[in-house]
C-alpha positions in Angstrom: 27.0 -80.7 -90.8 26.5 -79.2 -94.2 23.3 -80.4 -96.0 23.6 -79.6 -99.7 20.6 -79.8 -101.9 21.1 -79.4 -105.7 18.1 -78.9 -107.9 18.3 -78.8 -111.7 16.4 -80.1 -114.7 16.4 -83.9 -114.9 18.0 -83.9 -118.4 21.0 -81.9 -117.2 21.4 -84.1 -114.2 21.3 -87.2 -116.4 23.8 -85.7 -118.8 26.3 -85.2 -116.0 25.9 -88.8 -114.6 29.4 -89.9 -115.6 30.9 -87.0 -113.5 28.6 -87.0 -110.5 30.8 -89.3 -108.4 33.8 -87.1 -108.8 31.6 -84.0 -108.0 30.4 -85.7 -104.8 34.0 -86.7 -103.8 35.3 -83.1 -104.5 32.3 -81.6 -102.6 32.9 -83.7 -99.5 36.6 -82.8 -99.6 35.7 -79.2 -99.9 33.4 -79.5 -96.8 36.1 -81.2 -94.9 38.8 -78.7 -95.7 36.9 -75.5 -95.5 33.9 -76.2 -93.2 36.0 -78.4 -91.0 33.6 -81.4 -90.9 34.1 -85.1 -91.1 33.0 -86.9 -94.3 30.1 -88.6 -92.5 28.6 -85.3 -91.6 28.1 -84.2 -95.2 24.7 -84.8 -96.8 24.3 -84.2 -100.6 20.9 -84.6 -102.3 20.0 -84.1 -105.9 16.5 -83.0 -106.8 15.6 -83.4 -110.5 13.4 -80.5 -111.5 10.8 -80.0 -114.3 12.4 -79.1 -117.6 10.8 -75.7 -117.7 12.3 -73.2 -115.3 13.3 -69.6 -115.0 16.7 -68.4 -113.8 19.9 -70.4 -113.5 19.7 -74.0 -114.5 20.9 -75.2 -111.1 20.3 -74.1 -107.5 22.5 -75.2 -104.6 21.0 -74.7 -101.2 23.4 -75.3 -98.3 22.6 -75.3 -94.6 25.2 -75.7 -92.0 25.7 -75.3 -88.3 26.8 -71.8 -87.5 30.1 -71.6 -85.6 32.5 -68.8 -84.8 35.1 -70.3 -87.2 32.6 -70.2 -90.1 33.0 -66.5 -90.8 31.6 -64.8 -93.8 35.1 -65.1 -95.5 35.2 -68.9 -94.8 31.7 -69.3 -96.3 32.6 -67.2 -99.3 35.7 -69.4 -99.9 33.5 -72.5 -99.5 31.0 -71.2 -102.2 33.9 -70.3 -104.5 35.3 -73.8 -104.2 31.9 -75.4 -104.5 31.3 -73.5 -107.8 34.8 -74.5 -109.0 33.9 -78.3 -108.5 30.4 -77.8 -109.9 31.2 -76.2 -113.2 33.5 -79.0 -114.6 30.9 -81.6 -113.6 27.8 -79.9 -115.0 29.1 -77.3 -117.5 27.6 -74.1 -116.1 27.7 -72.1 -112.9 25.0 -72.6 -110.3 23.1 -70.2 -108.0 24.4 -71.0 -104.5 22.8 -70.0 -101.2 24.3 -70.8 -97.8 22.3 -70.5 -94.6 23.7 -71.1 -91.2 21.6 -72.8 -88.5 21.7 -71.5 -85.0 23.2 -74.5 -83.2 21.5 -73.6 -79.9 18.1 -74.0 -81.6 19.0 -77.0 -83.7 17.7 -80.5 -82.9 18.8 -83.4 -85.0 19.1 -87.2 -85.1 21.5 -89.5 -86.7 
């Protein structure tokens, strides 16, 4: 159940509009292959940000259900692949943060 939130200046998001569908498809495939989830469990949200910012021009925040199979190495591989599909779509590397949720303390619907 990866929830992926991408924030970046609205102008950069608009400039990448022709490539966003491919980015979404590639990201879902990455989640399926590396995080071992079904496509319907992947949630991707884009948040346009104010044009003035400090730091990298894009931040990707990923939360996922912690499982024994999602080791540090697996998550590192996931982040590498996520960056590899992000750069061609948007033209620059993002800052990526991945945070596991403790499944025993997680409540969710739908």
